[in-house]
SESE-245414 format. One record per residue (C-alpha): residue number from 1; y, x, z. Coordinates in pm, 1 decimal, padded with zeros to 6 digits. Each point is the difference from the previous one (the first is absolute). Layout:
// residues N
  num        py        px        pz
  NUM         Y         X         Z
...
This chain:
// residues 338
  num        py        px        pz
    1  -05378.9   00974.0  -04332.7
    2   00329.6   00179.4  -00070.5
    3  -00159.4   00336.7   00081.3
    4  -00297.2  -00067.4  -00226.5
    5   00232.4  -00090.2  -00288.8
    6   00209.7   00313.1   00055.4
    7  -00300.0   00232.3  -00027.2
    8  -00145.3  -00204.2  -00286.8
    9   00319.1   00053.8  -00200.2
   10  -00025.0   00376.4   00049.9
   11  -00367.7  -00003.2  -00099.6
   12   00078.1  -00193.1  -00318.2
   13   00294.2   00227.6  -00083.9
   14  -00221.3   00305.6   00029.3
   15  -00303.1  -00134.0  -00184.1
   16   00110.7  -00258.1  -00257.2
   17   00229.1  -00015.7  -00302.5
   18   00290.9  -00199.0   00144.9
   19   00276.3   00068.2  -00250.7
   20   00118.4  -00243.1  -00266.1
   21  -00257.6   00011.4  -00282.4
   22   00247.0  -00044.4  -00286.5
   23   00359.1  -00019.3   00121.0
   24   00186.6   00327.0   00059.0
   25   00306.6   00073.4   00212.0
   26   00234.8  -00024.1  -00300.8
   27   00120.6   00359.6   00017.6
   28  -00230.9   00089.8  -00289.3
   29   00262.3  -00167.6  -00221.0
   30   00253.9   00271.3   00082.5
   31   00038.6   00375.4  -00018.8
   32   00253.4   00263.5   00096.2
   33   00210.0   00172.6  -00264.5
   34  -00122.6   00359.7   00001.5
   35   00270.1   00262.3   00054.5
   36  -00104.9   00329.7  -00155.3
   37   00305.7   00179.2   00140.6
   38   00037.5  -00094.6   00369.7
   39   00322.5   00109.1   00168.6
   40  -00150.1   00081.8   00341.7
   41  -00280.0   00213.4   00142.4
   42  -00314.5  -00184.3   00100.7
   43   00011.3   00137.3   00355.2
   44   00347.4  -00150.8   00042.0
   45  -00109.0  -00358.1  -00073.1
   46   00101.0  -00212.0   00299.0
   47  -00221.8  -00303.2   00068.9
   48   00164.3  -00100.6   00329.7
   49   00128.9  -00352.6   00043.2
   50   00105.4  -00247.9   00266.4
   51  -00161.9  -00338.3   00047.5
   52   00132.6  -00261.5   00239.8
   53   00179.3   00267.3   00201.1
   54  -00286.6   00247.6   00022.6
   55  -00039.7   00326.0  -00190.9
   56  -00311.0   00059.2  -00209.7
   57  -00109.0   00314.6  -00181.2
   58  -00099.3  -00211.9  -00298.8
   59   00049.5  -00369.4  -00090.2
   60  -00361.7  -00088.2   00072.5
   61  -00174.2  -00233.2   00243.9
   62  -00366.9  -00038.5   00081.2
   63  -00012.7  -00378.4   00015.6
   64  -00209.1  -00234.2   00216.1
   65  -00369.7   00079.5   00029.1
   66  -00160.2  -00089.5   00334.8
   67  -00009.3   00001.3   00380.8
   68  -00165.8  -00189.8   00282.0
   69  -00332.8   00184.6   00016.9
   70  -00122.6   00349.7   00083.4
   71  -00029.4   00075.7  -00371.0
   72   00351.7  -00132.3  -00054.9
   73   00131.7   00211.1   00285.5
   74  -00141.4   00317.0  -00154.6
   75   00149.5  -00087.1  -00337.8
   76   00344.7  -00076.9   00142.4
   77   00009.6   00315.8   00212.4
   78  -00094.1   00216.2  -00298.6
   79   00256.9  -00169.7  -00220.5
   80   00277.0   00045.5   00256.5
   81  -00080.9   00365.8   00060.3
   82   00014.6   00072.8  -00373.6
   83   00319.2  -00203.8  -00045.3
   84   00164.8   00193.4   00282.5
   85  -00080.6   00332.9  -00169.1
   86   00116.0  -00110.5  -00345.2
   87   00294.1  -00226.5   00087.3
   88  -00151.6  -00316.0  -00149.6
   89   00048.2  -00356.3   00130.7
   90  -00289.0  -00208.7   00134.3
   91  -00077.1  -00370.5   00011.6
   92  -00275.0  -00128.3   00228.5
   93  -00262.4  -00263.7  -00076.9
   94   00033.7  -00360.2   00116.2
   95   00053.6  -00024.9   00375.1
   96  -00111.0  -00363.1   00016.3
   97  -00290.7   00112.2   00216.9
   98   00238.9   00102.7   00279.3
   99   00098.6  -00359.3   00068.9
  100  -00361.1  -00069.8   00095.5
  101  -00120.5   00341.9   00114.8
  102   00306.5   00184.3   00138.6
  103  -00229.4   00265.9   00148.5
  104  -00052.2   00156.8  -00346.3
  105   00366.8   00096.7  -00030.0
  106  -00103.5   00365.4   00022.9
  107  -00159.2  -00030.2  -00346.3
  108   00350.7  -00054.1  -00140.0
  109   00186.9   00239.7   00226.7
  110   00074.7   00317.0  -00199.0
  111   00331.9   00120.6   00143.9
  112  -00188.3   00277.6   00177.9
  113  -00111.2   00130.3  -00340.6
  114   00315.3  -00088.1  -00193.6
  115   00300.9   00014.5   00231.3
  116   00248.0   00033.1  -00287.4
  117  -00151.6  -00215.2  -00273.7
  118   00145.6  -00324.1  -00130.8
  119  -00253.0  -00252.8   00128.4
  120  -00044.0  -00368.0  -00087.4
  121  -00194.7  -00257.5   00195.7
  122  -00165.1  -00282.0  -00192.7
  123  -00061.2  -00374.4   00045.5
  124  -00037.3  -00305.0  -00224.3
  125   00271.4  -00259.3  -00049.7
  126  -00225.7  -00262.2   00160.2
  127  -00001.7   00199.2   00321.7
  128   00372.4  -00062.6   00043.8
  129  -00069.8  -00369.5   00044.4
  130  -00326.6   00049.6   00184.5
  131   00108.7   00254.0   00260.8
  132   00380.1   00005.4   00008.5
  133   00271.0   00260.6   00017.3
  134  -00074.7   00143.3   00345.4
  135  -00362.2   00078.3  -00083.2
  136   00110.0   00162.2  -00326.4
  137   00260.0   00210.4   00183.0
  138  -00269.3   00121.2   00236.6
  139  -00233.8   00128.9  -00268.8
  140   00286.1   00198.7  -00155.1
  141   00112.5   00143.4   00333.8
  142  -00353.9   00082.2   00114.0
  143  -00054.7   00230.8  -00296.7
  144   00361.4   00123.1  -00014.1
  145   00038.0  -00098.5  -00364.8
  146   00325.9   00024.0  -00194.6
  147  -00040.3  -00347.3  -00144.9
  148  -00241.0  -00277.0  -00086.5
  149  -00157.5  -00085.9  -00333.8
  150  -00057.5  -00373.5  -00042.5
  151  -00245.7  -00073.4  -00277.6
  152  -00017.4  -00293.0  -00239.9
  153  -00355.9  -00057.9  -00123.0
  154  -00067.3  -00353.6  -00126.1
  155  -00281.9   00096.3  -00236.4
  156  -00161.3   00226.3   00256.6
  157   00018.4  -00270.4   00266.9
  158  -00163.7  -00262.6  -00217.7
  159  -00273.5   00244.9  -00103.6
  160  -00113.9   00032.8   00362.1
  161  -00241.3  -00248.8   00149.9
  162   00225.3  -00035.5   00306.5
  163   00331.4   00087.8  -00162.7
  164   00326.7  -00186.2   00053.7
  165   00158.7  -00115.2  -00328.3
  166   00255.9  -00226.6   00170.7
  167   00335.0   00133.9  -00121.7
  168   00211.5  -00311.0   00050.0
  169   00302.1   00067.9   00221.5
  170  -00056.0   00374.3   00020.1
  171   00320.3   00087.0  -00189.7
  172   00215.6  -00146.4   00276.7
  173  -00218.3   00153.4   00269.7
  174   00038.9   00340.6  -00163.9
  175   00376.8  -00046.7  -00027.2
  176   00031.7  -00085.8   00369.1
  177  -00233.9   00281.9   00098.3
  178   00190.3   00267.9  -00193.6
  179   00332.9  -00122.3   00138.9
  180  -00119.5   00064.6   00355.4
  181  -00254.5   00280.1  -00029.9
  182   00142.7   00326.6   00137.6
  183  -00190.6   00225.5  -00242.2
  184   00021.8   00043.4  -00378.8
  185  -00227.5  -00235.9  -00193.1
  186  -00165.8   00104.8  -00326.7
  187  -00146.0  -00278.1  -00214.2
  188  -00310.4   00094.8  -00196.0
  189  -00282.7  -00145.9  -00200.3
  190  -00365.3   00103.9   00031.0
  191  -00073.1   00094.8  -00359.5
  192   00112.4  -00286.8  -00223.4
  193   00368.4   00090.2  -00026.6
  194   00338.4  -00154.4   00076.9
  195   00162.0  -00186.5  -00288.0
  196   00362.1  -00078.8  -00083.4
  197  -00037.4  -00351.6   00140.9
  198  -00154.3   00128.0   00322.5
  199   00278.9   00255.0   00038.6
  200   00258.4  -00276.1  -00044.8
  201  -00154.7  -00188.8   00292.3
  202   00068.3   00308.7   00211.6
  203   00360.6   00038.6  -00114.7
  204   00161.9  -00168.7   00301.2
  205  -00241.3   00141.7   00256.2
  206   00091.2   00303.3   00210.8
  207  -00269.7   00238.0  -00121.8
  208   00034.8   00377.6  -00008.1
  209  -00226.9   00085.2  -00295.9
  210  -00263.9  -00133.8  -00238.3
  211  -00337.2   00152.3  -00088.5
  212  -00116.2  -00127.8  -00340.6
  213  -00373.0   00057.5   00073.6
  214  -00059.9  -00090.0  -00362.6
  215  -00308.7  -00058.2  -00209.1
  216  -00188.3   00287.9  -00155.9
  217  -00152.5   00171.0   00300.5
  218  -00211.3  -00127.3   00286.1
  219  -00083.5  -00368.7  -00028.7
  220  -00042.5  -00187.3   00327.6
  221  -00171.6  -00272.8  -00201.2
  222  -00269.5   00239.8  -00118.6
  223  -00040.9   00127.8   00356.1
  224  -00049.8  -00357.8   00121.5
  225  -00243.1  -00059.2  -00286.4
  226  -00226.2   00272.5   00134.6
  227   00019.8  -00146.2   00350.8
  228  -00118.8  -00345.0  -00110.5
  229  -00359.2  -00098.2   00073.5
  230  -00019.5  -00302.5  -00228.8
  231   00017.8  -00012.2  -00379.6
  232   00232.8  -00301.8  -00002.1
  233   00289.1   00188.2   00160.7
  234  -00066.4   00302.4  -00220.5
  235   00013.0  -00212.2  -00314.2
  236   00325.1  -00160.0   00115.3
  237   00164.4   00339.8   00048.4
  238  -00110.3   00167.7  -00325.5
  239   00278.7  -00137.8  -00226.1
  240   00261.1   00144.8   00237.6
  241  -00110.1   00363.9  -00026.1
  242   00298.1   00075.8  -00227.5
  243   00250.6  -00243.4   00153.4
  244   00342.0   00136.4   00085.7
  245   00317.7   00164.7  -00120.9
  246  -00022.5   00372.9  -00071.6
  247   00175.4   00247.1   00226.6
  248   00244.6   00113.2  -00268.6
  249   00092.7  -00356.2  -00098.4
  250   00029.6  -00104.8   00363.5
  251   00232.4   00291.6   00067.5
  252   00225.4  -00093.1  -00291.7
  253   00010.6  -00368.0   00099.3
  254   00074.1   00075.1   00365.9
  255   00280.0   00233.8  -00108.1
  256   00159.1  -00281.0  -00201.3
  257   00036.6  -00198.4   00321.4
  258   00067.0   00292.0   00235.9
  259   00195.4   00275.3  -00180.5
  260   00046.5   00209.5   00314.3
  261  -00259.7  -00108.2   00258.1
  262  -00257.3   00273.5   00077.5
  263  -00314.7  -00061.0  -00203.3
  264  -00346.7   00151.4   00031.8
  265  -00206.4  -00002.0  -00318.4
  266  -00369.9  -00018.5   00083.6
  267  -00310.2  -00130.4  -00170.8
  268  -00227.3   00220.4  -00208.0
  269   00214.5   00313.1   00019.7
  270  -00246.7   00286.8  -00005.2
  271   00182.2   00329.8  -00054.7
  272   00330.4   00179.3   00042.7
  273   00113.2  -00060.7  -00357.3
  274  -00027.2  -00375.9   00049.3
  275   00187.0   00036.7   00329.1
  276   00284.8   00173.6  -00180.2
  277  -00001.5  -00264.8  -00274.4
  278   00028.1  -00274.3   00262.7
  279   00309.3   00168.5   00144.1
  280   00157.3   00029.6  -00345.4
  281  -00076.5  -00366.4  -00063.9
  282   00193.6  -00105.9   00308.2
  283  -00211.0   00050.2   00311.5
  284   00115.6   00183.7   00310.7
  285  -00353.3   00085.9   00108.2
  286  -00336.7   00002.2  -00171.3
  287  -00293.0  -00132.0   00200.8
  288  -00369.6   00084.3  -00018.4
  289  -00301.8  -00096.0   00210.6
  290  -00344.9   00017.3  -00163.2
  291   00018.0   00371.2  -00094.7
  292   00024.4   00083.0   00371.3
  293  -00278.1  -00219.3   00136.9
  294  -00289.2   00238.9  -00057.9
  295   00192.3   00314.7   00105.1
  296   00114.8  -00173.7   00319.2
  297  -00359.2  -00075.0   00099.4
  298  -00062.2   00375.2  -00008.0
  299   00299.3   00181.1   00150.8
  300   00377.7   00039.4   00005.8
  301  -00041.3   00316.7  -00205.1
  302  -00166.2  -00199.4  -00278.5
  303   00290.5  -00246.3   00001.0
  304   00250.1   00284.7  -00000.7
  305  -00173.3   00161.9  -00296.2
  306   00026.4  -00323.2  -00196.4
  307   00366.5  -00034.8   00095.6
  308   00075.6   00357.6  -00107.5
  309  -00163.0  -00074.5  -00335.7
  310   00219.5  -00307.2  -00051.0
  311   00316.0   00175.3   00119.8
  312  -00056.8   00288.7  -00241.8
  313  -00052.2  -00243.3  -00289.0
  314   00318.5  -00179.4   00100.4
  315   00200.0   00324.4  -00003.8
  316  -00140.6   00106.4  -00336.1
  317   00097.8  -00336.7  -00149.0
  318   00352.4   00040.3   00139.0
  319   00025.1   00353.7  -00134.3
  320  -00115.9  -00086.2  -00352.1
  321   00217.5  -00311.7  -00010.5
  322   00307.4   00195.6   00105.7
  323   00061.1  -00138.5   00348.6
  324   00103.8   00242.7   00273.1
  325   00000.3  -00263.8   00275.2
  326  -00087.3  -00364.7   00063.1
  327   00348.2  -00121.7  -00091.4
  328  -00038.2   00157.1  -00344.4
  329  -00355.8  -00132.3  -00034.2
  330   00127.3  -00354.7   00051.8
  331   00238.5   00043.1  -00293.5
  332  -00258.8   00116.9  -00254.2
  333  -00083.6  -00287.6  -00237.2
  334  -00368.4  -00034.8  -00075.8
  335  -00118.0  -00038.2  -00358.6
  336  -00172.9  -00332.2  -00074.6
  337  -00313.6   00066.7  -00198.1
  338  -00043.4  -00204.2  -00316.0
């Protein structure tokens, strides 16, 4: 069942319109001030950064997509190979399947293709209660990840026929888990965003970073809509197609609670200019997933070509905004469009 769902998600992502129909990522409300007289040469723009102790060539992460099947294995291997060549971070798809089918661990193992990349494993917050700390440690160690993303997804859970929307008591479970877990923990959403109030609930928990995974990009609700066989469930889900807090707003609200905690801004970011805007708005990394799904089904070269495109856009934005490095980019105030 898990394997069928994994491949079904990829099929839907490749063949259906799964992005928010109306809501955007929020970055359309901002723009860079254009600097007609830059003070540095373009070829001297430095995009290097450090994230959670690891050096990256650019503050960019390909966020969770898939794993668990042969198709997922091909995608993950191609992503890792391209990330290794370009110095980009990588987050894997949900590893929930490993608790039931540990033999498919090779579909998540990409250290052979990306020995130097920053790599995040991925499980849901419910799995902490369901499987415990030792099982979670094992899935991180088996793939040699640098940390573990733990996702919050109440709307996504309730949209699934066999989802688990029971969130009572999970805040304390997460707190205890993070206090004992020997690897960095990154809290993320799955496309509906993390609000100020949610961030406050995480304030006293030993987390290492937050991924906004805001509204405006891929909608898990729309993906589940296409997987439904009955009209009743489809009709129930329709009003939630635009539910969520935009990536830009989520980033600003998380920053109010966590002024210095590493933050990944993801959700509907589609080009290098938006990546650069996210950094200026307060993110440490920008995250993207959907733009790499189709290339990753083809080859690592296709993924690399898409990454090079985004990296070049990012550098051009830095150059024309007057930032010679990431530290300067973070200090450039964006203009709020009227």
